[in-house]
Legacy VTK file of the C-alpha trace (Angstrom):
# vtk DataFile Version 3.0
C-alpha trace
ASCII
DATASET POLYDATA
POINTS 354 float
91.550 140.132 65.654
91.131 143.159 68.363
91.207 146.487 66.724
94.188 148.602 68.311
92.732 151.584 70.136
94.507 154.874 69.968
95.618 156.239 73.431
93.483 158.902 75.018
94.507 162.562 75.380
94.220 164.753 78.348
91.335 166.788 77.621
91.953 170.571 77.561
89.907 173.504 78.324
89.144 175.905 75.764
87.968 179.493 76.248
87.465 182.871 74.464
90.503 185.256 75.172
88.010 187.612 76.918
86.869 184.327 79.023
90.511 183.843 79.787
91.119 187.373 81.144
87.937 187.422 83.326
88.103 183.904 84.754
88.067 184.203 88.720
86.795 181.864 91.089
82.994 182.423 91.870
82.233 181.364 95.526
80.072 184.243 96.323
77.697 183.699 93.104
74.273 182.376 93.216
73.988 178.589 92.289
71.950 179.523 89.239
74.776 181.701 87.814
78.072 179.574 88.576
79.368 177.671 85.874
77.350 174.478 84.812
78.988 171.579 83.256
76.992 170.527 80.381
77.809 166.813 79.300
77.627 166.390 75.610
76.267 163.083 73.810
78.577 160.447 73.249
77.798 160.602 69.371
77.856 163.944 68.169
76.521 163.262 64.653
73.599 162.079 62.706
72.420 158.571 62.813
69.601 156.488 64.386
66.803 158.942 65.731
67.491 158.474 69.338
70.918 159.758 68.289
69.244 162.637 66.669
66.776 163.680 69.697
69.893 163.609 72.058
71.743 165.673 70.001
69.023 168.515 69.767
68.107 168.034 73.341
71.646 168.776 74.248
71.541 171.950 72.001
68.149 172.888 73.672
69.655 172.622 77.259
72.623 174.743 75.924
70.021 177.847 74.876
68.193 177.316 77.828
71.084 177.501 80.577
72.920 180.379 78.751
70.260 182.511 76.879
67.396 181.975 79.330
68.912 181.485 82.505
72.041 183.487 82.159
74.453 180.650 83.435
77.900 180.474 82.144
78.343 176.863 80.687
81.171 174.392 80.158
80.326 172.245 77.261
82.037 168.895 78.192
82.918 166.707 75.099
85.518 164.667 76.868
83.211 161.547 76.760
82.322 161.889 72.944
83.470 158.965 71.067
82.262 159.869 67.607
81.861 163.594 65.953
80.680 164.037 62.249
80.568 167.079 60.298
77.042 168.184 61.147
77.687 167.602 64.619
80.922 170.016 64.332
78.578 172.578 62.462
75.563 172.514 64.810
77.918 172.990 68.109
79.981 175.730 66.556
76.983 177.334 65.242
74.999 176.984 68.859
78.127 178.400 70.861
78.521 181.180 68.541
74.800 182.194 68.803
75.153 181.640 72.729
78.229 183.980 73.095
76.680 186.370 70.754
73.490 186.731 73.328
75.292 186.477 76.282
79.143 187.456 75.492
81.713 185.019 76.685
79.304 182.623 78.715
80.135 179.378 77.068
83.546 177.521 77.043
84.365 173.594 77.049
86.731 170.687 77.324
87.612 169.107 74.088
87.352 165.347 73.405
89.982 162.992 74.914
89.130 160.633 72.009
91.886 161.475 69.564
89.846 160.802 66.515
86.851 162.887 67.721
89.493 165.818 68.563
90.724 165.864 64.878
87.436 166.013 63.205
86.853 168.943 65.320
90.029 170.480 63.945
89.680 169.219 60.553
86.254 170.991 60.180
87.771 174.585 61.896
85.697 173.959 65.086
88.116 176.142 67.138
88.370 179.127 64.543
84.768 179.077 63.984
83.896 179.715 67.695
87.148 182.103 68.191
89.264 180.039 70.537
93.070 179.001 70.143
93.138 176.154 67.910
94.422 172.839 69.952
95.629 170.831 67.051
97.417 172.107 64.008
95.735 170.442 60.864
96.973 171.062 57.650
94.026 171.887 54.886
92.203 168.567 54.006
91.707 167.831 50.400
88.169 167.202 50.162
87.058 169.293 53.393
85.626 172.776 52.987
85.758 174.100 56.682
83.055 175.847 58.373
82.167 179.244 56.736
79.864 181.669 58.351
78.579 185.233 57.156
75.585 187.355 57.999
73.323 188.211 55.373
75.240 189.003 52.378
73.919 187.211 49.472
76.844 187.348 47.471
79.306 186.213 50.526
76.566 183.428 51.055
76.855 182.475 47.050
80.829 182.551 47.215
80.973 180.334 50.085
78.381 177.918 48.517
80.424 177.895 45.395
83.393 176.694 47.384
81.286 173.631 48.708
79.933 172.794 45.454
83.337 172.957 44.138
83.845 169.578 45.992
82.189 167.765 43.198
84.362 169.453 40.391
87.339 167.857 42.206
85.364 164.651 42.136
84.061 164.381 38.755
85.433 167.325 36.647
81.874 168.000 35.175
81.563 172.136 35.478
77.763 171.706 34.596
77.277 169.434 37.285
78.775 171.643 39.903
77.067 174.684 38.702
73.865 172.832 39.169
74.677 171.868 42.707
75.814 175.537 43.202
72.593 176.877 41.986
70.354 174.385 44.099
72.385 175.617 47.425
72.349 179.117 46.888
68.724 178.972 45.789
67.686 177.004 48.853
69.669 178.950 51.349
68.478 182.053 50.121
64.892 181.272 49.991
65.472 180.361 53.799
67.207 183.277 54.797
64.576 185.644 53.200
62.053 184.451 55.899
64.384 182.970 58.562
65.035 186.238 60.290
61.757 188.286 59.850
61.791 190.449 63.121
58.168 189.943 63.424
58.533 185.993 63.666
61.679 185.993 65.803
60.282 188.360 68.455
57.238 185.890 68.646
59.506 182.791 68.240
61.663 183.972 71.290
64.750 182.778 69.516
67.791 185.215 70.001
70.394 185.119 67.319
72.601 187.644 65.294
70.036 188.448 62.304
70.807 186.729 58.893
73.594 184.572 60.105
74.508 181.485 58.279
77.077 178.379 58.271
78.004 176.316 55.612
80.690 173.523 55.195
81.189 170.217 52.888
83.444 167.406 52.173
83.762 164.580 49.835
84.728 161.102 49.540
86.901 160.023 46.751
86.473 156.290 47.342
82.821 156.213 47.470
82.176 159.049 45.155
80.115 161.191 47.128
79.969 164.716 48.336
78.352 166.210 51.345
76.729 169.645 51.615
75.782 171.379 55.054
73.930 174.650 55.221
72.467 175.889 58.365
70.586 179.125 59.799
69.517 179.732 63.482
66.345 181.850 62.469
62.646 180.867 63.335
62.902 177.700 61.158
60.360 176.394 58.241
57.474 175.529 60.567
57.309 178.954 61.723
57.993 181.223 58.578
56.426 179.149 55.893
52.852 179.387 57.374
53.072 182.890 57.869
53.894 183.851 54.174
52.362 181.065 52.434
48.527 180.954 51.674
48.619 177.345 50.342
50.263 176.176 53.323
47.756 178.314 55.658
44.866 176.291 53.853
46.568 173.215 54.239
46.976 173.844 57.904
43.069 174.703 58.216
42.029 171.262 57.535
40.873 168.939 60.598
43.870 166.658 60.377
46.599 167.338 62.695
49.612 168.542 61.096
53.261 168.200 62.718
56.479 170.155 62.042
57.788 167.306 59.701
54.447 167.432 57.586
54.905 171.196 57.000
58.434 171.087 55.960
57.287 168.232 53.264
54.407 170.424 52.298
56.636 173.133 51.688
58.946 171.178 49.646
56.339 169.728 47.347
54.534 172.874 47.030
57.786 174.666 45.896
58.308 172.209 43.421
55.218 173.042 41.630
54.723 176.078 39.273
51.558 178.185 39.290
49.998 176.091 36.496
50.572 172.920 38.933
53.213 171.499 36.674
56.620 170.377 37.820
59.223 172.940 38.136
63.036 173.036 38.528
65.102 175.636 39.847
63.262 175.853 43.151
66.202 175.052 45.638
65.419 172.254 47.631
62.824 170.804 45.148
65.859 170.692 42.794
67.923 169.105 45.326
65.042 166.249 45.626
64.712 166.122 41.948
68.374 165.344 41.220
68.313 162.608 43.660
65.049 161.068 42.553
65.455 161.652 38.658
69.089 161.707 37.708
71.126 159.994 40.851
71.831 156.386 41.343
72.197 157.425 45.096
71.668 160.351 47.393
70.184 161.827 50.792
68.642 164.681 51.524
67.658 165.970 55.459
66.061 169.071 56.066
65.355 169.462 59.833
63.734 172.418 61.169
61.386 173.095 64.236
60.172 169.437 65.665
60.472 167.915 62.473
62.666 165.964 59.687
62.126 165.518 56.070
64.562 162.886 54.630
64.824 161.616 51.055
67.142 158.486 50.354
67.802 156.721 47.323
70.031 153.753 46.625
69.871 151.956 43.331
71.114 148.751 44.769
67.649 148.317 46.672
65.085 146.669 44.533
61.760 147.990 43.277
59.889 150.554 45.329
62.754 150.245 48.234
65.182 152.022 45.875
63.806 155.424 47.206
62.759 156.285 50.653
60.851 159.305 51.518
60.129 159.858 55.353
58.944 162.665 57.796
59.812 162.051 61.058
58.833 164.005 64.437
61.746 165.310 66.497
61.236 165.267 70.636
63.571 168.521 71.075
63.387 171.252 69.154
65.896 172.081 66.093
66.790 175.797 65.833
66.873 177.217 62.376
66.851 175.270 59.275
69.619 172.497 58.590
69.988 171.380 54.738
72.236 168.009 54.738
72.739 166.823 51.201
74.463 163.991 50.032
75.044 163.696 46.084
76.662 160.783 44.328
77.426 161.337 40.637
75.393 159.664 37.787
75.630 158.901 34.385
71.914 159.603 34.015
72.725 163.086 34.827
72.221 165.412 31.315
74.967 167.313 30.074
73.484 170.649 30.137
72.389 172.259 33.518
LINES 1 355
354 0 1 2 3 4 5 6 7 8 9 10 11 12 13 14 15 16 17 18 19 20 21 22 23 24 25 26 27 28 29 30 31 32 33 34 35 36 37 38 39 40 41 42 43 44 45 46 47 48 49 50 51 52 53 54 55 56 57 58 59 60 61 62 63 64 65 66 67 68 69 70 71 72 73 74 75 76 77 78 79 80 81 82 83 84 85 86 87 88 89 90 91 92 93 94 95 96 97 98 99 100 101 102 103 104 105 106 107 108 109 110 111 112 113 114 115 116 117 118 119 120 121 122 123 124 125 126 127 128 129 130 131 132 133 134 135 136 137 138 139 140 141 142 143 144 145 146 147 148 149 150 151 152 153 154 155 156 157 158 159 160 161 162 163 164 165 166 167 168 169 170 171 172 173 174 175 176 177 178 179 180 181 182 183 184 185 186 187 188 189 190 191 192 193 194 195 196 197 198 199 200 201 202 203 204 205 206 207 208 209 210 211 212 213 214 215 216 217 218 219 220 221 222 223 224 225 226 227 228 229 230 231 232 233 234 235 236 237 238 239 240 241 242 243 244 245 246 247 248 249 250 251 252 253 254 255 256 257 258 259 260 261 262 263 264 265 266 267 268 269 270 271 272 273 274 275 276 277 278 279 280 281 282 283 284 285 286 287 288 289 290 291 292 293 294 295 296 297 298 299 300 301 302 303 304 305 306 307 308 309 310 311 312 313 314 315 316 317 318 319 320 321 322 323 324 325 326 327 328 329 330 331 332 333 334 335 336 337 338 339 340 341 342 343 344 345 346 347 348 349 350 351 352 353
C-alpha cells in the first residue's frame, strides 16, 4: 500500500528584522556582492558518509561566500526532504556565526516539506537565529531546544543539565543522569578551554564570537534512547590539541602520516589514561566512551572536528567482535569547531554509584 504523502507547503522567506528593514533591490551592485542563493543538501542530517560530506561542504561554502567574499546569501532549504536534530543545530550555529561576522548577510527559505519544517521548529531553529517563528509548536516532551551561550561555564553546566535531564525522564535514575551530566560538562569545558585561543584562531582564520557554544538533545521513549548534542565553532581538536599536548606532538612527529581523525582518536585515548598509564574515568569524552563500552548494551558517540570523525558504536544484538565498532573516518570538507553527538541507552549493567 502506497504511503500517503503530506501536501507540500508554500516556502517562506525568513529574514532577521534588520534585513527586512534594509531590503531593497540591488541592480547596481557588482555580481560578487549580490545575493547568492545557496542550495542546501536534500538531507540535512547525519547518515552515510556521503551525506555527511555533502552537509559539511554546504557549510564550508556558506562560510566562504559570507565571511570571505562578503556576499549576502539566501540559504535555500526548499528541497530538503529530511532534517534531523544535528542538521538543525549545525545550521543554526553556522548562520549565527556568519551573521555575527557579517551582520545581516544570511537569510533563507524554509523547507516546503512539512515534516522537515516541523523538525526545524521543534528544535527552536528560528528562535536560535533570531527570526520570526513560522510555525507555532508547543514544547515537545523529550526535546531540549537549541540552547546557546558564550563562555560562561556556569550557564553551560546549567544548560547541559537540562539536556542530561532527558535521561531522568526516561529512567528515573538520578545517579545515571548525574554521570551523563558530568561527562558532557567536562567534555565541553575541556574543548572550550582551547577552542577559542586567540593565537590559534588568528592562524586558523576562523572568525567567530569567542567562547560561543550550542547544545540540544532529545529522547525517544519507545526505543529507550537519549541523544545529546554539543557544539563549538572554535579551531577544532586537530588544531588545538597538538599546540597543547606534548604526547600528541611526539605522536605526530613519527614518520607515519596522520590525519585529523587519527588525532581525535589519539586525544580520546590519551585523555582516558592517567599519568601512571592506568585507565581513568572522569575525563569527559573518555567517560562517554567508557559508558558505551563497559556499561551500556547500546550506544553511539560521534566526535567530528576538522577533517575527521571518530565514531564508536555498540549494539549488543551483534555477535562477538562485531558488538563494538570503533572507526576513524576522514572528511573531505572541514567541520568547523567540534561536534559531540552522543546516544545513550539505559543498561542494567550500570553500577548504582556514579
